[in-house]
Backbone bond lengths (Angstrom), bond angles and torsions (degrees), N, CA, C in turn:
res aa  C-N    CA-C-N  psi(-1)  N-CA   C-N-CA  omega(-1)  CA-C   N-CA-C  phi
1 M - - - 1.427 - - 1.525 107.30 -
2 A 1.317 115.64 138.74 1.456 119.52 -177.76 1.523 110.43 -149.05
3 Y 1.315 114.66 156.71 1.457 122.34 175.11 1.520 107.08 -136.31
4 A 1.322 117.19 124.10 1.462 122.32 179.64 1.521 108.88 -103.25
5 D 1.322 115.42 125.03 1.457 121.53 175.85 1.525 107.10 -102.17
6 K 1.321 116.50 105.68 1.464 121.51 -175.66 1.518 112.01 -66.96
7 T 1.331 117.46 -32.88 1.458 120.09 179.09 1.520 111.03 -65.98
8 L 1.312 117.16 -46.22 1.465 122.30 -179.90 1.526 112.23 -81.20
9 Q 1.320 116.67 -17.35 1.462 123.99 -175.54 1.525 111.36 57.72
10 V 1.340 113.48 49.21 1.460 121.67 -179.90 1.527 109.22 -136.05
11 V 1.322 115.55 139.78 1.457 121.54 172.70 1.525 107.29 -105.32
12 F 1.325 115.68 130.01 1.462 121.77 175.57 1.518 105.96 -103.34
13 Y 1.325 115.40 124.16 1.457 121.31 -169.02 1.523 110.44 -126.62
14 A 1.327 116.85 124.76 1.465 121.14 173.43 1.526 107.16 -85.03
15 E 1.316 115.96 123.29 1.460 120.95 -179.95 1.528 109.75 -62.95
16 T 1.312 116.97 163.26 1.460 121.17 -175.40 1.526 113.17 -62.54
17 D 1.333 117.83 -22.26 1.464 119.22 177.13 1.528 111.97 -76.45
18 G 1.335 117.55 -10.85 1.450 122.12 178.28 1.516 114.50 74.09
19 R 1.306 117.40 3.85 1.468 120.86 -176.70 1.530 112.68 -111.98
20 H 1.305 116.96 -14.40 1.461 121.48 -178.30 1.518 109.89 -116.49
21 I 1.328 115.50 148.26 1.452 121.43 176.46 1.528 107.82 -130.54
22 S 1.323 115.55 141.29 1.458 121.66 -179.86 1.512 109.73 -127.11
23 A 1.324 115.10 151.47 1.461 121.72 173.21 1.521 106.88 -112.41
24 I 1.323 115.55 125.74 1.458 121.10 -176.85 1.525 108.32 -126.98
25 A 1.332 116.79 122.25 1.465 121.38 178.47 1.523 109.09 -65.71
26 F 1.319 116.50 152.00 1.462 120.63 179.78 1.524 111.73 -54.14
27 G 1.324 118.29 -27.99 1.460 121.87 178.47 1.514 113.86 -76.29
28 G 1.349 117.78 -7.26 1.460 121.53 176.91 1.517 115.13 106.23
29 K 1.325 118.73 -7.88 1.465 121.18 -179.26 1.530 110.12 -75.81
30 V 1.345 115.76 130.03 1.460 120.73 175.29 1.527 107.50 -78.29
31 L 1.336 116.33 119.40 1.456 121.76 -177.83 1.515 111.73 -84.23
32 W 1.312 117.10 -39.41 1.454 122.96 175.79 1.526 109.15 -167.17
33 A 1.316 115.32 160.91 1.475 123.06 173.94 1.522 106.12 -140.72
34 R 1.326 116.38 128.97 1.457 120.35 -173.96 1.527 111.35 -138.31
35 S 1.320 114.89 163.74 1.458 122.89 174.43 1.528 106.87 -119.33
36 P 1.330 117.87 85.31 1.465 120.43 -170.92 1.523 115.01 -59.20
37 F 1.303 118.52 -40.40 1.470 121.27 -178.04 1.524 110.36 -62.74
38 V 1.315 116.84 -47.22 1.467 121.97 -178.42 1.524 110.68 -69.38
39 E 1.332 117.34 -46.59 1.460 120.82 -176.44 1.530 112.31 -65.03
40 A 1.322 117.71 -31.03 1.468 121.31 178.11 1.530 111.48 -82.81
41 K 1.337 116.01 -3.00 1.473 122.17 -179.58 1.531 111.79 56.38
42 L 1.324 115.16 40.71 1.461 120.02 177.49 1.521 110.09 -73.91
43 K 1.279 115.47 149.45 1.460 122.12 175.98 1.526 108.05 -95.77
44 P 1.319 117.57 144.46 1.463 119.68 177.30 1.529 111.32 -56.72
45 Y 1.292 115.77 140.36 1.457 123.01 -179.97 1.518 106.89 -134.35
46 R 1.303 117.58 114.23 1.460 124.96 -179.74 1.524 114.51 76.31
47 M 1.303 118.66 -15.77 1.470 120.69 179.23 1.522 108.83 -161.60
48 A 1.303 115.74 158.96 1.460 121.00 -174.17 1.526 113.13 -71.33
49 E 1.316 117.96 -48.66 1.458 120.92 -175.25 1.527 110.31 -129.02
50 P 1.324 117.43 84.44 1.462 119.30 -177.57 1.524 111.96 -66.88
51 R 1.321 114.20 144.34 1.459 121.63 179.40 1.525 109.36 -109.08
52 I 1.311 116.10 151.26 1.463 121.54 175.62 1.524 107.54 -69.44
53 V 1.332 116.23 125.98 1.461 120.41 -179.45 1.528 112.75 -118.76
54 R 1.344 116.98 -6.43 1.457 119.80 178.50 1.520 109.78 -149.00
55 I 1.327 114.69 134.91 1.463 122.44 171.71 1.518 105.50 -134.36
56 G 1.322 117.31 132.76 1.453 118.78 179.01 1.504 112.10 179.05
57 P 1.308 115.16 -173.03 1.464 118.30 179.60 1.521 110.33 -67.79
58 P 1.323 116.91 145.39 1.463 119.49 179.03 1.524 111.35 -73.47
59 L 1.310 115.30 153.90 1.455 120.97 173.70 1.533 108.14 -75.39
60 P 1.331 118.03 152.31 1.470 120.18 -176.85 1.532 114.53 -52.87
61 W 1.343 117.97 -38.98 1.465 119.21 -178.36 1.526 111.89 -67.42
62 M 1.326 117.54 -24.09 1.459 120.81 -178.12 1.527 112.36 -70.65
63 I 1.321 116.43 -31.07 1.469 119.71 -174.50 1.522 113.33 -108.83
64 K 1.321 117.24 6.46 1.461 120.79 -179.95 1.534 109.17 -58.05
65 G 1.323 116.13 120.29 1.458 121.64 179.57 1.522 114.51 82.30
66 A 1.314 117.83 -4.04 1.473 120.76 -179.27 1.522 109.85 -82.78
67 K 1.304 115.60 147.19 1.458 120.96 176.71 1.517 108.39 -108.83
68 G 1.322 117.25 132.57 1.452 121.51 179.80 1.513 111.31 111.32
69 S 1.308 115.62 -173.72 1.465 122.49 179.53 1.517 109.05 -111.22
70 F 1.326 115.30 141.83 1.454 120.49 -176.25 1.520 111.01 -138.48
71 V 1.319 114.91 157.65 1.453 123.33 169.99 1.533 105.82 -124.09
72 A 1.318 116.19 140.60 1.463 120.23 -179.36 1.523 109.90 -91.09
73 I 1.329 115.43 142.88 1.457 120.15 172.72 1.524 108.59 -132.20
74 A 1.317 114.91 152.46 1.461 120.99 175.79 1.523 108.09 -135.72
75 F 1.315 114.65 144.35 1.458 121.79 177.94 1.523 108.99 -101.07
76 E 1.323 116.98 156.48 1.459 120.58 179.53 1.530 111.75 -63.57
77 S 1.305 117.47 -14.43 1.461 122.32 177.05 1.526 111.57 -79.59
78 T 1.302 118.51 -0.29 1.473 128.46 -176.27 1.522 112.85 76.35
79 Q 1.315 118.89 9.28 1.461 121.73 171.94 1.522 107.21 -81.63
80 F 1.343 116.39 147.16 1.461 119.10 -175.09 1.514 110.93 -152.89
81 G 1.317 115.31 165.91 1.457 120.22 178.27 1.505 111.55 -179.95
82 L 1.328 114.35 -165.72 1.455 122.27 -177.63 1.519 110.45 -116.70
83 V 1.322 115.29 146.90 1.456 121.51 174.37 1.527 107.14 -115.51
84 D 1.334 115.81 126.24 1.459 121.05 177.63 1.527 108.33 -66.88
85 V 1.314 116.23 126.88 1.459 121.43 -175.29 1.527 111.76 -62.42
86 K 1.308 117.74 -40.10 1.474 121.07 -175.90 1.523 113.11 -75.93
87 S 1.337 117.19 -43.32 1.461 119.74 -171.90 1.523 114.36 -104.11
88 G 1.337 117.08 -22.95 1.460 120.59 -174.78 1.519 112.58 84.52
89 D 1.329 118.08 2.91 1.461 121.13 178.02 1.517 110.08 -64.39
90 F 1.324 116.21 138.79 1.460 122.68 -178.15 1.523 110.16 -102.65
91 V 1.330 115.50 134.06 1.466 122.33 175.74 1.520 106.87 -115.02
92 F 1.324 116.43 112.32 1.457 122.25 179.93 1.525 109.05 -72.57
93 L 1.339 117.13 129.56 1.454 121.18 -179.98 1.528 113.80 -108.14
94 G 1.323 117.25 -20.38 1.444 118.23 178.41 1.508 113.53 152.03
95 Q 1.328 113.50 -168.48 1.468 121.10 178.84 1.516 107.76 -149.89
96 D 1.320 115.80 146.89 1.461 121.06 -179.69 1.506 110.17 -92.45
């Protein structure tokens, strides 16, 4: 699964394990690779090992007051948040 941001010229790619996300510049350089669920120390919710099932632009309410550029991700467990485009840091926003 991938999301290409033409403005930033970056592809955000969920690895085949569904637990890692990478940012790759259009020129092919890997900018970062992270494991947002593990790094945020999230606890499993509804399932043992949730996989990333959505990558895309954030909804307006998600970035209200935020500084910087972000991409939204959601896990099959219904947990979701934002990934900082520059650093790959994950900000947990909640779970449904």
